[in-house]
VOGU-3710 file (C-alpha; in Angstrom, 3 decimals, decimal comma):
1> xxxxxxxxxx> 157,250/147,059/101,280  159,634/144,076/101,298  162,684/144,502/103,497  166,355/143,999/102,483  166,296/140,863/104,645  164,472/139,035/101,864  167,494/139,540/99,594  169,762/138,180/102,304  167,558/135,083/102,540  167,778/134,658/98,776
11> xxxxxxxxxx> 171,566/134,905/98,965  171,674/132,480/101,864  169,796/129,763/100,023  171,687/130,427/96,758  168,484/131,301/94,881  168,481/131,676/91,114  168,951/135,194/89,686  165,321/135,361/88,504  164,077/135,017/92,102  165,676/138,351/92,993
21> xxxxxxxxxx> 162,922/140,071/90,917  160,102/138,902/93,253  160,586/141,545/96,043  160,336/144,358/93,460  157,257/142,864/91,868  155,616/142,440/95,271  156,363/146,091/96,143  154,824/147,333/92,884  151,716/145,266/93,546  151,530/146,702/97,056
31> xxxxxxxxxx> 151,574/150,285/95,619  155,063/151,306/96,743  156,217/154,782/95,801  158,796/155,373/93,058  161,399/156,246/95,656  160,802/153,000/97,477  160,975/151,067/94,206  164,249/152,803/93,280  165,695/151,892/96,677  164,629/148,240/96,208
41> xxxxxxxxxx> 166,236/148,223/92,746  169,530/149,415/94,214  169,343/146,718/96,897  168,568/144,078/94,212  171,493/145,140/92,057  173,793/145,022/95,069  172,436/141,602/96,031  172,997/140,255/92,489  176,576/141,586/92,550  177,119/139,785/95,836
51> xxxxxxxxxx> 175,517/136,651/94,348  177,803/136,874/91,295  180,839/137,273/93,525  179,816/134,291/95,632  179,235/132,228/92,450  182,692/133,103/91,153  184,234/132,160/94,467  182,321/128,906/94,505  183,472/128,096/91,024  186,997/129,088/91,972
61> xxxxxxxxxx> 186,815/126,704/94,912  185,675/123,933/92,577  188,516/124,747/90,163  191,055/124,801/92,967  189,659/121,525/94,279  189,954/120,001/90,795  193,510/121,290/90,455  194,302/119,911/93,915  192,867/116,518/92,934  194,897/116,618/89,727
71> xxxxxxxxxx> 198,043/117,421/91,687  197,241/114,459/93,936  196,879/112,252/90,873  200,288/113,404/89,664  201,861/112,784/93,067  200,684/109,178/93,004  201,218/108,715/89,266  200,990/105,057/88,315  199,105/105,074/85,016  199,700/108,140/82,845
81> xxxxxxxxxx> 196,708/107,356/80,633  194,399/107,286/83,671  195,742/110,685/84,846  195,293/112,225/81,391  191,756/110,873/81,126  190,968/112,375/84,556  192,345/115,771/83,479  190,348/115,780/80,251  187,195/114,762/82,105  187,696/117,529/84,720
91> xxxxxxxxxx> 188,162/120,058/81,942  184,844/119,049/80,452  183,115/119,154/83,848  184,555/122,459/85,135  184,006/124,315/81,874  180,537/122,759/81,451  181,636/121,690/77,951  180,018/119,067/75,757  183,328/117,573/74,678  186,910/117,802/75,910
101> xxxxxxxxxx> 189,947/116,241/74,283  193,723/116,281/74,112  196,089/116,075/71,156  199,838/115,424/71,235  202,519/116,358/68,736  204,050/113,609/66,582  207,637/114,732/66,026  208,322/111,996/63,478  205,359/112,849/61,234  205,301/116,566/62,001
111> xxxxxxxxxx> 201,591/116,718/62,871  199,256/116,339/65,872  197,184/113,273/66,744  194,205/112,687/69,049  195,288/111,117/72,363  192,303/111,380/74,787  188,628/112,316/74,258  185,751/112,743/76,719  182,157/113,114/75,530  183,018/112,386/71,889
121> xxxxxxxxxx> 180,644/110,249/69,804  182,132/110,405/66,270  184,840/107,882/65,352  186,099/110,112/62,543  186,692/112,900/65,072  188,502/110,573/67,500  190,927/109,522/64,731  191,744/113,029/63,459  195,308/114,108/62,769  195,944/117,843/62,509
131> xxxxxxxxxx> 198,699/119,047/60,166  200,976/121,727/61,629  199,159/125,064/61,623  195,858/123,595/60,360  192,648/124,162/62,315  192,454/125,726/65,745  194,497/122,966/67,396  197,219/123,074/64,738  197,536/126,814/65,189  197,782/126,486/68,991
141> xxxxxxxxxx> 200,405/123,724/68,620  202,522/125,891/66,295  202,115/129,242/68,025  201,966/128,069/71,660  199,121/130,571/72,251  195,576/129,768/73,494  192,831/130,260/70,904  189,051/130,139/71,209  186,127/130,593/68,853  182,378/130,784/69,443
151> xxxxxxxxxx> 181,716/129,417/65,930  184,634/127,464/64,494  183,054/126,613/61,151  182,594/130,281/60,269  185,786/131,649/61,854  188,232/132,823/59,120  191,209/133,042/61,502  191,895/129,330/61,143  193,168/127,335/58,160  190,345/124,930/57,439
161> xxxxxxxxxx> 190,931/121,507/55,861  188,408/119,032/54,519  189,428/116,304/56,977  189,342/118,563/60,071  186,087/120,289/59,128  184,465/116,939/58,349  185,479/115,550/61,753  184,231/118,696/63,544  180,879/118,522/61,708  180,546/114,775/62,479
171> xxxxxxxxxx> 181,029/115,579/66,170  178,674/118,601/65,882  181,129/121,041/67,507  180,645/124,796/67,224  182,537/126,578/69,995  186,121/125,422/70,683  188,797/126,510/73,164  192,358/125,170/72,917  195,359/125,834/75,155  198,937/124,553/74,689
181> xxxxxxxxxx> 200,602/121,819/76,770  204,042/123,261/77,520  207,249/121,731/78,758  209,580/124,644/79,209  209,580/126,490/75,910  208,318/123,527/73,910  204,703/122,760/73,044  203,976/119,053/73,232  200,216/119,118/72,623  196,895/120,918/73,045
191> xxxxxxxxxx> 194,039/120,580/75,582  190,547/121,434/74,264  187,065/122,168/75,588  184,232/122,400/73,036  180,473/122,898/72,848  177,932/121,857/70,271  176,339/125,349/70,436  177,761/128,842/70,122  179,485/129,948/73,290  182,112/132,500/74,208
201> xxxxxxxxxx> 184,880/131,411/76,613  185,752/133,764/79,475  189,315/134,558/80,503  188,806/132,618/83,714  187,883/129,519/81,691  190,950/129,958/79,507  193,104/130,253/82,634  191,493/127,191/84,193  192,011/125,103/81,070  195,612/126,347/80,884
211> xxxxxxxxxx> 196,163/125,214/84,480  194,799/121,763/83,657  197,013/121,714/80,540  200,044/122,509/82,706  199,170/119,593/84,945  198,757/117,346/81,906  202,175/118,427/80,618  203,689/117,626/84,000  202,001/114,210/83,918  203,427/113,475/80,491
221> xxxxxxxxxx> 206,892/114,661/81,473  206,738/112,678/84,704  205,689/109,593/82,778  208,607/110,155/80,399  211,012/110,509/83,301  209,579/107,423/84,988  209,928/105,484/81,726  213,504/106,671/81,306  214,250/105,871/84,945  212,731/102,424/84,594
231> xxxxxxxxxx> 214,711/101,873/81,404  217,880/103,021/83,157  217,125/100,741/86,106  216,455/97,867/83,705  219,763/98,564/81,967  221,552/98,717/85,305  219,860/95,495/86,395  220,801/93,832/83,117  224,352/95,139/83,452  224,483/93,809/86,997
241> xxxxxxxxxx> 223,283/90,414/85,811  225,885/90,474/83,047  228,586/91,381/85,571  227,441/88,639/87,923  227,286/86,130/85,064  230,710/87,262/83,862  232,093/86,984/87,381  230,624/83,501/87,706  232,010/82,506/84,299  235,444/83,867/85,264
251> xxxxxxxxxx> 235,308/81,805/88,439  234,269/78,735/86,447  237,054/79,370/83,947  239,603/79,710/86,753  238,265/76,549/88,400  238,381/74,659/85,106  241,928/75,913/84,416  243,128/74,777/87,843  241,461/71,379/87,487  242,807/70,731/83,991
261> xxxxxxxxxx> 246,289/71,906/84,930  246,187/69,491/87,866  245,119/66,677/85,517  248,147/67,304/83,294  250,564/67,624/86,213  249,453/64,418/87,928  249,541/62,468/84,670  245,768/62,085/84,362  243,915/61,024/81,258  241,139/62,081/78,931
271> xxxxxxxxxx> 238,589/60,570/81,326  239,708/62,988/84,065  239,318/65,996/81,751  235,816/64,847/80,797  234,808/64,409/84,436  236,178/67,825/85,458  234,496/69,605/82,523  231,101/68,097/83,342  231,609/68,920/87,024  232,262/72,596/86,177
281> xxxxxxxxxx> 229,655/73,167/83,433  227,107/70,388/84,067  225,598/68,250/81,331  226,918/65,283/79,367  230,157/64,896/77,391  231,317/62,460/74,738  235,013/62,336/73,764  235,622/60,806/70,321  238,819/59,879/68,509  239,602/60,741/64,895
291> xxxxxxxxxx> 237,597/57,710/63,689  234,500/58,572/65,728  235,179/55,936/68,368  234,403/56,767/71,992  237,413/57,562/74,166  235,573/58,769/77,286  232,128/59,784/78,544  230,893/61,799/81,524  227,544/62,981/82,882  226,697/65,292/85,771
301> xxxxxxxxxx> 224,497/63,837/88,559  221,609/66,154/87,596  221,712/65,264/83,894  218,434/63,484/83,039  219,144/62,281/79,525  221,588/60,062/77,697  224,853/60,915/75,996  224,878/63,643/73,335  225,041/62,895/69,623  226,416/65,076/66,829
311> xxxxxxxxxx> 228,595/64,797/63,745  232,202/65,400/64,888  233,190/66,137/61,292  231,373/69,495/61,628  233,822/70,710/64,301  236,398/73,360/63,486  239,836/73,677/65,006  239,935/76,057/67,967  236,224/76,854/67,960  233,096/75,182/69,276
321> xxxxxxxxxx> 229,988/75,164/67,113  226,409/74,540/68,130  224,504/71,700/66,485  221,013/71,532/67,917  221,394/71,436/71,692  224,961/70,094/71,542  228,316/71,860/71,130  231,088/70,224/69,104  234,767/71,172/69,401  237,564/69,648/67,365
331> xxxxxxxxxx> 240,526/68,126/69,185  243,425/69,182/66,961  247,188/69,322/67,297  248,731/71,313/64,462  247,157/69,915/61,326  246,465/66,534/62,890  242,840/65,816/63,762  242,801/63,771/66,963  239,043/63,691/67,542  236,254/65,855/68,953
341> xxxxxxxxxx> 234,371/66,784/72,123  230,568/66,560/71,870  229,013/68,403/74,822  225,329/68,780/75,754  225,110/71,383/78,568  222,244/71,763/81,005  221,937/75,415/79,908  223,107/77,107/76,676  226,767/78,084/76,926  227,837/81,728/77,116
351> xxxxxxxxxx> 231,042/82,923/75,478  233,281/82,268/78,494  231,812/78,789/78,994  232,383/77,971/75,336  236,022/78,949/75,812  236,187/76,513/78,764  235,007/73,793/76,375  237,594/74,860/73,795  240,253/74,857/76,539  239,210/71,325/77,455
361> xxxxxxxxxx> 239,670/70,347/73,802  243,206/71,760/73,883  244,037/69,857/77,085  242,542/66,714/75,556  244,737/67,206/72,482  247,767/67,635/74,761  246,972/64,435/76,676  246,390/62,515/73,459  249,729/63,780/72,153  251,353/62,620/75,402
371> xxxxxxxxxx> 249,688/59,261/74,953  250,821/59,115/71,341  254,376/60,099/72,272  254,512/57,386/74,913  253,020/54,907/72,475  255,509/55,916/69,791  258,399/55,532/72,233  257,117/52,122/73,233  256,469/51,380/69,587  260,068/52,268/68,824
381> xxxxxxxxxx> 261,237/49,796/71,458  258,873/47,166/70,105  259,944/47,950/66,551  263,624/47,530/67,403  262,884/44,160/68,998  260,971/43,009/65,921  263,787/44,245/63,663  266,270/42,152/65,615  263,992/39,088/65,412  263,399/39,477/61,668
391> xxxxxxxxxx> 267,098/40,060/61,024  267,639/36,506/62,278  270,551/37,451/64,495  269,482/35,265/67,396  272,786/34,903/69,209  271,132/35,093/72,633  267,511/33,850/72,508  267,083/34,321/76,244  268,049/37,985/75,990  265,414/38,458/73,277
401> xxxxxxxxxx> 262,834/36,698/75,425  263,695/38,979/78,364  263,320/42,117/76,206  259,986/40,852/74,936  258,699/40,018/78,415  259,426/43,591/79,568  256,873/44,859/77,049  254,390/42,041/77,622  255,223/39,758/74,682  255,754/35,996/75,058
411> xxxxxxxxxx> 257,934/34,845/72,137  257,353/31,172/72,978  253,604/31,505/72,342  252,250/31,105/68,783  252,540/34,257/66,711  251,605/35,148/63,143  253,935/37,259/61,007  252,275/39,744/58,644  253,992/41,750/55,891  251,920/44,668/54,605
421> xxxxxxxxxx> 252,047/46,572/51,312  254,790/48,462/49,543  255,868/52,116/49,925  253,526/52,812/52,854  253,638/56,144/54,693  254,654/56,691/58,313  250,961/56,902/59,150  250,638/53,209/58,320  253,534/52,395/60,674  251,881/54,415/63,479
431> xxxxxxxxxx> 248,612/52,603/62,935  250,350/49,217/62,895  252,130/49,972/66,170  248,833/50,896/67,820  247,099/47,853/66,359  249,879/45,474/67,436  250,270/46,997/70,924  246,548/46,653/71,580  246,852/42,915/70,809  250,091/42,288/72,673
441> xxxxxxxxxx> 252,185/42,141/69,508  254,979/44,028/67,745  255,134/46,229/64,635  257,850/48,024/62,692  258,513/49,666/59,374  260,894/47,632/57,234  262,121/48,255/53,672  258,992/50,179/52,653  256,695/47,644/54,243  255,079/47,216/57,629
451> xxxxxxxxxx> 255,937/44,094/59,606  253,675/42,824/62,387  254,084/39,988/64,875  250,657/39,200/66,321  249,498/36,512/68,771  247,542/33,742/67,011  247,803/30,650/64,877  245,644/31,544/61,834  247,785/33,484/59,330  245,108/33,737/56,651
461> xxxxxxxxxx> 242,501/35,266/58,965  245,021/37,670/60,488  246,193/38,814/57,032  242,645/39,620/55,977  241,968/41,496/59,240  245,102/43,630/58,921  244,431/44,404/55,242  240,846/45,435/55,969  241,539/47,558/59,074  244,595/49,331/57,668
471> xxxxxxxxxx> 242,808/50,035/54,374  239,976/51,672/56,295  242,456/53,765/58,301  244,417/54,904/55,226  241,475/55,185/52,865  243,184/53,078/50,196  243,640/49,350/49,397  246,313/47,496/51,374  247,883/44,101/50,562  248,899/41,812/53,440
481> xxxxxxxxxx> 250,716/38,482/53,373  250,956/36,291/56,475  252,818/33,201/57,675  253,222/31,221/60,840  252,622/30,401/63,500  256,112/31,039/64,926  256,632/29,828/68,513  260,253/30,773/69,215  262,601/33,679/68,559  264,427/31,655/65,883
491> xxxxxxxxxx> 261,197/30,953/63,976  260,308/34,626/63,490  262,787/35,435/60,692  261,833/32,576/58,325  258,132/33,166/58,991  258,495/36,838/58,075  260,371/35,999/54,851  257,509/33,703/53,965  254,942/36,430/54,764  256,917/38,963/52,733
501> xxxxxxxxxx> 257,103/36,666/49,703  253,378/35,991/50,106  252,605/39,749/49,956  254,799/40,058/46,844  253,029/37,095/45,227  249,594/38,572/45,945  250,541/41,741/44,080  252,091/39,730/41,218  248,952/37,586/40,935  246,746/40,690/40,619
511> xxxxxxxxxx> 245,328/40,339/44,106  246,487/43,741/45,431  244,268/44,916/48,266  243,771/41,327/49,504  245,073/39,497/52,551  246,157/35,829/52,515  248,694/33,294/53,704  250,894/31,178/51,418  248,581/28,199/51,941  245,871/30,113/50,090
521> xxxxxxxxxx> 248,064/30,768/47,058  247,967/27,193/45,763  251,124/25,850/44,186  252,599/29,362/44,207  252,403/29,379/47,978  253,944/25,930/48,076  256,908/27,117/46,025  257,324/30,337/48,037  257,071/28,766/51,470  260,430/28,271/53,171
531> xxxxxxxxxx> 259,108/25,207/54,954  257,591/23,578/51,829  254,499/22,501/53,728  253,196/19,873/51,284  250,599/18,419/53,679  249,176/21,856/54,312  248,962/22,534/50,579  247,254/19,202/49,895  244,879/19,741/52,780  244,035/23,307/51,673
541> xxxxxxxxxx> 243,411/22,152/48,088  241,785/18,702/48,415  240,751/18,578/52,070  236,946/18,533/51,543  237,205/15,719/48,950  239,589/13,634/51,060  237,334/13,983/54,085  234,258/13,031/52,081  235,900/9,876/50,724  237,060/8,951/54,226
551> xxxxxxxxxx> 233,598/9,332/55,729  231,566/7,824/52,902  233,986/5,300/51,408  233,518/6,919/47,968  236,046/7,291/45,136  235,890/10,991/44,415  239,701/11,367/44,448  240,093/8,524/41,912  237,348/10,072/39,769  239,044/13,476/39,895
561> xxxxxxxxxx> 242,425/11,981/38,949  240,871/9,979/36,100  239,000/13,030/34,830  242,168/15,141/34,698  244,121/12,202/33,234  241,525/11,866/30,441  241,945/15,539/29,553  238,491/16,375/30,840  236,719/13,689/28,794  233,812/12,106/30,642
571> xxxxxxxxxx> 233,668/9,056/28,405  237,364/8,218/28,676  237,304/8,804/32,454  234,342/6,375/32,667  236,318/3,740/30,776  239,304/4,101/33,104  237,073/3,833/36,152  234,900/1,089/34,617  231,732/2,973/35,443  228,928/4,591/33,465
581> xxxxxxxxxx> 229,343/8,141/32,192  226,409/9,232/34,342  228,238/7,993/37,408  231,245/10,129/36,511  228,938/13,116/36,016  227,302/12,596/39,403  230,687/12,303/41,111  231,936/15,503/39,466  228,785/17,313/40,602  229,548/16,177/44,129
591> xxxxxxxxxx> 233,135/17,438/43,780  231,793/20,811/42,586  229,625/21,012/45,707  232,656/20,301/47,885  235,268/22,497/46,142  233,169/25,217/44,603  231,784/25,794/41,141  235,091/27,247/39,847  237,141/24,116/40,552  237,747/23,625/36,813
601> xxxxxxxxxx> 239,127/27,129/36,268  242,738/27,035/35,001  244,360/28,168/38,242  242,236/25,877/40,422  242,660/22,937/38,049  246,457/23,338/38,165  246,427/23,399/41,984  244,162/20,319/42,100  246,323/18,289/39,728  249,482/19,178/41,672
611> xxxxxxxxxx> 247,793/18,333/44,952  246,602/14,971/43,537  250,160/14,071/42,502  251,615/15,117/45,869  248,901/13,176/47,659  249,716/10,053/45,577  253,407/10,468/46,456  252,589/10,683/50,183  250,534/7,486/50,185  247,925/5,461/48,285
621> xx> 244,742/7,205/47,235  241,781/6,510/49,474
//
């Protein structure tokens, strides 16, 4: 008869349960008695109980090992998805399931969605969403209680839906076990193990899956805490960067304030402000006046490009605006636009740095006002000197010369006197003072007009220049009359009277908005001129014809006199000159080329006839 040792050998080599029947079969074949067979049966039953106990312990060791590995995964958590996939895979392995999967609650939509699957083959199943309370998983998620079924499709305990049942059939699942994922008293999801054949789930399997679910919940909560911690650290880091940037901007603002204050106190200029601003903020700066002209420029040593460009008209008082990569800030004092700062920084400006730029605009406005105040004070001195000269009260010419020399004016050098417009505003006087000072001259407001004394000897050209420039500054037509040159203090007063009468004549003749000297007004200028400059009038009117006759030995002057004397008749002029009519015609064509096509217009014809008579009185015709 077989001995009990055989059963110990079977246990030692972990033999299958069916092998424990062989000793009994061998004993029956050997003719053992019923008592001996009964004793062997008792030994077999005891051996199988021992085998079952050893199997449970082995499985428990595997479960504990899996839980230990899962705990290790959680301790070194780096990728929550990888940890969850490992948990789901271990659930499938330890429970010998065909499929394992995990769903999580969607608090916004109020349902449960599939997060992780292992062993799944159906896409429809992997994309399932379970409404609250629907299906086995929905019931577990709502109740927080584990549920299992050996045959889900035929289990009436669960609320079946078309979508869930279709997904389960596509995956071929029959037996399903689901346990809740808990965080405190809240259920955040469900962990499942499922088979494609009918199968009951033992309490030990439910407990094991619940342990894995607890680990999964810890993983999710840890991931949430890590995410929140990382977000908090990111916020702290961002706040620290903001604080550091703010601290740096405060330091730059303090540095800029000290520099600009020092510029004002030491009497510096706009160029110094530009240089200090670029030194503090880096980049390139363009300082423009109210007319868009450049007052100053500055670039930092690391600036690779040229000077910035932008429309200064877009600037607003007190605020900088961004146009492309440049920032534009208006330079304003009260309601007076003095210009703009156009700044191209190396990096985009933050709020504090923009305020540094706006502060620089204020300092620039202050310096420009200082400059204007000084200029106006000097202009007042210059204006008083010009008033005294125009008044003609030259009791002490040397004293006037000394006053003029102190402000850089030489009254013994040739100067042109210009009288501008009627009823002009103070703005025109300010412009004239700036214009005259820049050229070493004088300017003053006088009886509703602007008087200028400017170096030069060409009154006509100077009158046109002043009329054009002042009109552009005021935005309206300006009339300017000029006379001169005056080369002594005593000559200023009569020259200005002549310029003033010239400006009046221009307006009377319908030439408002023009600039001219009395020599360009024809006989009117001759009558208005205090000095009655007949030679200048004759030269201005007939000069080209006189010169032509002198060079060529022709008789154009005689022809012109005969033509006017004949009342414009070619035939009668030909008789007087004893030439053919064609000759007269050819000579008149030549005169037209020299004097211009309008020489026969009434005003020109009158000037020509008067000039011919004056020329005859001065000497014989050539």
